[in-house]
C-alpha positions in Angstrom: 19.0 0.6 0.2 16.1 -1.2 2.0 13.5 -2.6 -0.3 10.4 -4.5 0.9 8.3 -6.2 -1.7 10.5 -4.5 -4.3 9.4 -1.1 -3.0 12.0 1.4 -1.6 11.6 2.4 2.0 14.1 5.0 3.4 16.2 3.5 6.2 15.3 6.3 8.5 11.6 5.4 8.2 12.3 1.8 9.2 14.5 3.0 12.0 11.7 5.3 13.1 9.2 2.4 13.3 11.6 0.1 15.1 12.7 2.9 17.4 9.1 3.7 18.3 8.5 0.0 19.1 11.5 0.0 21.3 10.3 3.1 23.2 6.9 1.6 23.8 8.5 -1.7 25.0 11.1 -0.1 27.2 8.6 2.3 28.7 6.1 -0.4 29.7 8.9 -2.7 30.9 10.4 0.1 33.1 7.1 1.0 34.6 6.4 -2.6 35.4 9.9 -3.0 36.8 9.4 0.0 39.0 5.9 -0.9 40.1 6.3 -4.7 40.6 9.7 -4.6 42.2 13.0 -6.2 41.3 12.3 -9.5 43.1 8.9 -10.0 41.4 10.3 -9.2 37.9 13.4 -11.5 38.4 11.1 -14.4 39.4 9.2 -14.3 36.1 11.2 -12.2 33.6 9.7 -14.0 30.5 6.2 -13.1 31.6 7.0 -9.4 32.1 8.7 -9.3 28.7 5.7 -10.9 27.1 3.4 -8.4 28.6 5.4 -5.5 27.3 5.7 -7.1 23.9 2.0 -7.6 23.6 1.3 -4.0 24.5 3.9 -2.9 22.0 2.5 -5.0 19.2 -1.1 -4.0 19.9 -0.2 -0.3 20.0 1.9 -0.3 16.9 -0.8 -2.2 14.9 -3.3 0.5 16.0 -0.9 3.3 15.0 -0.6 1.7 11.6 -4.4 1.4 11.2 -4.9 5.0 12.2 -2.4 6.0 9.4 0.2 7.2 11.9 2.9 5.4 9.9 2.0 7.3 6.8 5.0 9.8 7.1 4.5 11.4 3.7 2.7 14.4 5.4 3.9 16.1 8.5 0.9 16.7 10.8 0.5 19.5 13.3 1.5 18.7 16.9 -2.2 18.9 18.0 -3.3 16.6 15.2 -0.5 14.1 15.9 -1.4 14.0 19.6 -5.1 13.5 19.0 -4.5 10.7 16.5 -2.0 9.0 18.8 -4.5 9.1 21.7 -7.2 7.7 19.4 -4.9 4.9 18.3 -3.9 4.0 21.8 -7.5 4.2 23.0 -8.4 1.6 20.4 -5.3 -0.4 21.5 -6.7 -0.5 25.0 -9.9 -2.1 23.7 -7.8 -4.7 21.9 -5.8 -5.3 25.0 -8.9 -5.7 27.2 -10.1 -8.4 24.8 -6.7 -10.2 25.0 -6.7 -9.9 28.8 -10.2 -11.4 29.0 -8.9 -14.4 27.0 -5.5 -14.7 28.8 -5.8 -13.3 32.4 -2.1 -14.1 33.0 -1.1 -11.3 30.7 -3.0 -8.6 32.7 -1.0 -5.7 34.0 -2.3 -4.1 37.1 -4.7 -1.1 36.5 -2.4 1.4 38.2 0.7 0.3 36.4 -1.1 0.1 33.1 -2.4 3.6 33.1 0.9 5.0 34.4 2.6 3.2 31.5 -0.1 4.5 29.1 0.6 8.1 30.1 4.4 7.6 29.9 4.1 6.0 26.5 1.9 8.8 25.2 4.4 11.4 26.3 7.4 9.5 25.0 5.8 8.8 21.6 4.8 12.4 21.1 8.3 13.6 21.9 9.8 11.0 19.6 7.5 12.0 16.7 8.2 15.7 17.3 11.9 15.1 16.9 11.5 12.9 13.9 9.2 15.3 12.0 11.7 18.1 12.7 14.3 15.9 11.0 12.0 15.4 8.0 11.4 19.2 7.7 15.1 19.8 7.5 15.6 16.9 5.1 18.2 15.2 7.2 19.7 11.8 6.2 18.4 12.1 2.6 20.2 10.8 -0.5 21.1 13.6 -3.0 20.1 12.6 -6.6 20.2 14.2 -10.0 17.6 13.6 -12.7 18.6 13.4 -16.4 15.6 14.7 -18.2 13.1 17.5 -18.0 10.1 15.8 -19.7 7.0 14.1 -18.4 8.7 11.1 -16.7 11.1 13.4 -15.0 8.2 15.6 -13.8 6.4 12.5 -12.5 9.5 11.5 -10.5 9.8 15.0 -9.1 6.2 14.9 -8.0 6.6 11.5 -6.4 9.7 12.8 -4.4 8.5 16.3 -3.6 5.0 15.1 -2.7 6.3 13.0 0.2 8.2 14.3 3.1 9.6 10.9 3.8 10.8 10.0 0.3 14.4 9.8 1.5 15.7 11.7 -1.6 16.8 15.2 -2.2 16.8 16.6 -5.7 20.0 18.6 -6.3 20.3 18.8 -10.1 18.7 18.3 -13.4 20.3 17.6 -16.8 18.5 18.3 -20.1 16.8 20.9 -22.2 13.5 22.4 -21.1 12.0 23.7 -17.9 9.1 21.2 -17.1 10.7 19.5 -14.1 13.4 21.9 -13.0 11.2 24.6 -11.4 9.6 21.9 -9.1 12.2 22.4 -6.4 14.6 25.1 -7.6 17.5 22.6 -8.3 20.0 23.9 -11.0 19.6 22.7 -14.6 22.7 21.6 -16.5 23.0 21.2 -20.2 25.1 18.1 -20.3 25.6 15.1 -18.0 29.4 15.8 -17.8 28.5 19.0 -15.9 27.6 16.8 -12.9 31.2 15.8 -12.4 32.1 18.3 -9.6 28.9 17.3 -7.7 29.6 13.6 -8.0 33.3 14.1 -6.9 32.2 15.9 -3.8 29.5 13.3 -3.1 26.8 15.9 -3.5 25.1 13.6 -6.0 24.9 9.9 -5.0 22.4 8.7 -7.5 21.7 9.6 -11.2 18.2 8.8 -12.5 18.0 8.5 -16.3 14.6 9.8 -17.3 15.0 11.6 -20.7 12.2 11.7 -23.2 14.6 10.9 -26.0 17.8 9.0 -25.3 19.5 8.9 -28.7 22.3 11.4 -29.0 21.7 13.0 -25.6 23.5 10.7 -23.1 27.3 10.3 -22.8 27.6 6.6 -22.0 31.3 7.0 -21.2 30.5 9.7 -18.7 27.8 7.6 -17.1 30.2 4.6 -16.8 32.7 6.9 -15.2 30.2 8.0 -12.6 29.2 4.4 -11.9 32.8 3.5 -11.1 33.1 6.6 -8.9 30.4 4.9 -6.7 27.5 6.9 -8.0 24.4 4.7 -8.5 23.1 5.1 -12.1 19.5 3.8 -12.5 16.8 3.7 -15.1 14.0 6.3 -14.6 11.1 3.8 -15.1 12.5 1.3 -12.7 13.2 4.1 -10.1 9.7 5.5 -10.4 8.4 1.9 -9.9 10.3 1.3 -6.7 9.3 4.6 -5.0 5.6 4.6 -6.0 4.8 0.8 -6.1 3.3 1.3 -9.6 4.5 0.9 -13.1 4.3 4.0 -15.4 2.5 2.2 -18.3 2.7 5.1 -20.7 6.5 5.3 -20.3 7.2 1.6 -20.6 8.3 0.2 -24.0 8.1 -3.4 -25.0 11.9 -4.0 -24.7 11.8 -2.8 -21.1 9.0 -5.3 -20.3 10.9 -8.1 -22.2 14.2 -7.7 -20.4 13.0 -6.5 -16.9 13.1 -8.8 -13.9 9.8 -10.3 -12.6 6.7 -11.5 -14.3 7.4 -15.1 -13.3 5.6 -17.2 -10.7 7.2 -20.5 -9.7 5.3 -23.7 -9.0 5.9 -23.5 -5.3 4.5 -19.9 -5.1 1.5 -20.9 -7.1 0.8 -23.9 -4.8 1.2 -21.8 -1.6 -0.9 -19.1 -3.1 -3.7 -21.6 -3.8 -3.5 -23.0 -0.2 -3.6 -19.4 1.1 -6.7 -18.7 -1.1 -8.5 -21.7 0.3 -7.6 -21.1 3.9 -8.5 -17.4 3.9 -11.8 -17.9 1.9 -13.0 -20.8 4.1 -12.2 -18.8 7.3 -13.8 -15.7 5.8 -17.0 -17.5 4.9 -17.3 -19.1 8.4 -16.6 -15.9 10.2 -19.1 -13.9 8.0 -21.8 -16.5 8.1 -24.2 -14.5 10.4 -23.7 -11.4 8.1 -24.1 -13.6 5.0 -27.5 -14.9 6.2 -28.8 -11.6 7.5 -27.8 -9.9 4.2 -29.6 -12.5 2.1 -32.8 -11.9 4.2 -32.6 -8.0 4.0 -32.0 -8.1 0.2 -35.2 -10.3 -0.3 -37.2 -8.0 2.0 -36.1 -4.7 0.4 -36.6 -5.4 -3.3 -37.8 -8.1 -5.6 -35.3 -10.3 -7.4 -32.6 -12.8 -6.6 -30.3 -12.5 -3.6 -27.1 -13.0 -5.6 -26.0 -11.1 -8.7 -24.1 -13.3 -11.1 -22.3 -11.4 -13.8 -19.8 -12.5 -16.5 -16.3 -11.3 -16.0 -13.0 -11.9 -17.7 -10.7 -14.2 -15.8 -7.2 -15.6 -16.1 -6.0 -16.0 -19.7 -9.2 -14.3 -20.9 -11.5 -17.1 -19.8 -15.0 -15.9 -18.9 -16.6 -16.9 -15.6 -19.6 -15.8 -13.5 -18.7 -13.7 -10.5 -21.0 -14.0 -7.5 -22.0 -11.0 -5.4 -24.8 -9.9 -3.2 -27.3 -7.9 -5.3 -26.9 -4.2 -4.4 -28.9 -2.7 -7.2 -32.5 -2.9 -8.5 -33.2 -5.9 -10.7 -33.6 -3.6 -13.8 -30.4 -1.5 -13.1 -28.9 -2.1 -16.5 -31.9 -2.2 -18.8 -30.3 0.5 -20.9 -26.9 -1.3 -21.2 -23.6 -1.5 -19.2 -22.3 1.7 -17.6 -19.5 2.5 -15.2 -20.4 2.4 -11.5 -20.6 6.0 -10.1 -20.9 7.9 -6.9 -24.4 8.2 -5.4 -25.6 5.7 -8.0 -29.4 5.9 -8.1 -29.6 2.3 -9.1 -28.4 1.1 -5.7 -30.8 0.0 -3.0 -30.6 1.4 0.5 -29.1 -1.8 2.0 -27.1 -2.1 -1.2 -25.4 1.2 -0.5 -24.5 0.0 3.0 -23.2 -3.3 1.7 -20.9 -1.4 -0.7 -19.6 0.9 2.0 -18.8 -2.1 4.2 -17.7 -4.4 1.3 -20.4 -6.9 2.4 -21.6 -7.4 -1.2 -18.2 -9.0 -2.1 -18.4 -11.8 0.5 -19.9 -14.3 -1.9 -16.9 -13.9 -4.2 -15.1 -16.2 -1.8 -17.2 -19.0 -3.4 -15.5 -18.0 -6.7 -12.1 -18.4 -4.9 -13.0 -21.9 -3.7 -14.1 -22.8 -7.2 -10.8 -21.7 -8.6 -12.1 -18.9 -10.8 -10.5 -16.2 -8.7 -7.7 -15.7 -6.2 -8.1 -13.8 -2.9 -5.5 -11.3 -4.1 -5.2 -10.2 -7.7 -6.5 -7.6 -10.2 -10.2 -6.9 -10.0 -12.1 -8.8 -12.7 -13.7 -6.6 -15.3 -16.6 -7.1 -17.7 -15.9 -8.1 -21.2 -17.8 -5.1 -22.6 -15.2 -2.8 -20.9 -12.2 -5.0 -21.4 -12.5 -4.9 -25.2 -12.7 -1.1 -25.1 -9.8 -0.7 -22.6 -7.5 -3.1 -24.4 -7.8 -0.9 -27.5 -7.1 2.4 -25.6 -4.7 1.4 -22.8 -1.3 -0.2 -23.6 -0.6 -3.6 -22.0 -4.0 -3.8 -20.5 -4.3 -7.5 -21.5 -1.3 -8.4 -19.3 -3.5 -8.1 -16.2 -5.2 -11.3 -17.3 -2.1 -13.5 -17.0 -3.0 -14.1 -13.3 -6.3 -14.9 -11.6 -8.4 -11.9 -10.7 -8.9 -11.2 -7.0 -11.4 -10.0 -4.4 -8.8 -7.5 -3.2 -5.6 -6.4 -4.8 -2.6 -4.0 -4.9 -4.6 -1.4 -6.9 -7.5 -1.5 -4.5 -5.4 -0.7 -1.5 -3.3 2.0 -3.1 -5.8 3.7 -5.5 -9.2 5.0 -4.5 -12.2 3.6 -6.3 -12.5 4.8 -9.8 -15.0 4.5 -12.6 -13.4 6.0 -15.8 -10.8 5.2 -18.4 -8.3 7.4 -16.6 -8.9 5.5 -13.4 -8.5 2.2 -15.3 -5.1 3.3 -16.5 -3.9 4.3 -13.1 -5.2 1.1 -11.5 -3.4 -0.9 -14.3 -0.1 0.7 -13.2 -0.6 -0.9 -9.7 -1.9 -4.2 -11.2 1.2 -4.6 -13.4 3.5 -3.8 -10.4 1.8 -6.6 -8.5 2.0 -9.1 -11.4 5.7 -8.2 -12.0 6.6 -8.7 -8.3 4.0 -11.3 -7.2 4.9 -13.2 -4.1 3.3 -14.7 -1.0 4.7 -11.9 1.1 2.9 -9.4 -1.2 -0.4 -11.3 -0.9 -0.1 -11.4 2.9 0.7 -7.7 3.0 -2.3 -6.9 0.7 -4.7 -8.9 2.9 -3.3 -7.1 6.0 -3.8 -3.7 4.2 -7.3 -4.7 3.1 -8.4 -5.1 6.7 -7.5 -1.5 7.2 -9.4 -0.4 4.0 -12.5 -2.3 5.1 -12.4 -1.0 8.7 -12.1 2.6 7.6 -14.2 2.2 4.5 -11.6 3.6 2.1 -12.2 3.3 -1.7 -15.6 1.6 -1.5 -18.5 2.5 -3.6 
């Protein structure tokens, strides 16, 4: 089973992405081989391979940023073609910039557009065939869920809600009807009833997600299944790996105590700090023109300071002053703290634009340089709300074991929220991040954040 950053990815999805890259590369290489001639290609094979690789990399990054690697929903043929053309059009802009900087990489205009047309046709055919495979649920792993309660229902929703989950629900075990009707799989009264399906390899994984385990599970039978080659897994852990979030309401203290993760070594902490300093310094330098212009516009639009300094809860519960560009009127909280909300009347005109483009968060890189924050981590919250949420939401205080961040796992996977329910859902992503924290996860989060900022997802 392929796992990346502790999250499960179906092998067929990874094969799809690699295969698509190979198609783009081979198409461009063959077009160049045909157009330039055998002798020319053989004289500089490395250069022609590099040209094809750069086109492949640029196009695939653009496909990702246009959500064309989100395979959870099968688009229509027309929609897929339109979005592929949009992504490749943006890719051409990226390539023109690279060609301006490195003229040796330029592909002749005639060959480039011939290759562009060939790639578009090849990719659309490739995607059509793959989506047909998804519709027919080919190459999926058959699983059985023990349980019919809320956790089982959540697992069903996570699998059935994504066409590319890589799993096929074939049976349920338990009493009740909450989860079973979700896909029409048969419901068995006892786990021993799965024996024929397991023997015929019609069940390859058993997910234990009962609401109450005592007296309902035959451990001897589960052990037998395990030694038959059937993978027997805990429901909470399974849900975590397929959704990249931890189901807080279904986690008990013993699971947290004995589960893997929640440990960051010294080397990881050191590299993370170096990454924080590098990214923040680079970010401040690159954003300096926007930084200065924003400061001027804030002063011209409304009276008050340029920066908004507010007390937030940091690592280990230590309070610090977060620095942001002021996006609200100076008297915005004269009646006390409230959750941020959509179409907030307290926000100034330029403040609204700053929030959409995340410009108001640029000064927080100063907090990162000071060491109060990390570039990646849970968002810092105000003490007023933290005290309330710690009383209402289990394990909320755990998010303070690491430094808060400008961006984070919850920010890229969950839309902006301003309620207790949203705080609970975001905590599920924050705890997943804390449990599996790594430099690779930080780099992936930063890469994803670029996409969020460019397409203005989740900002308010």
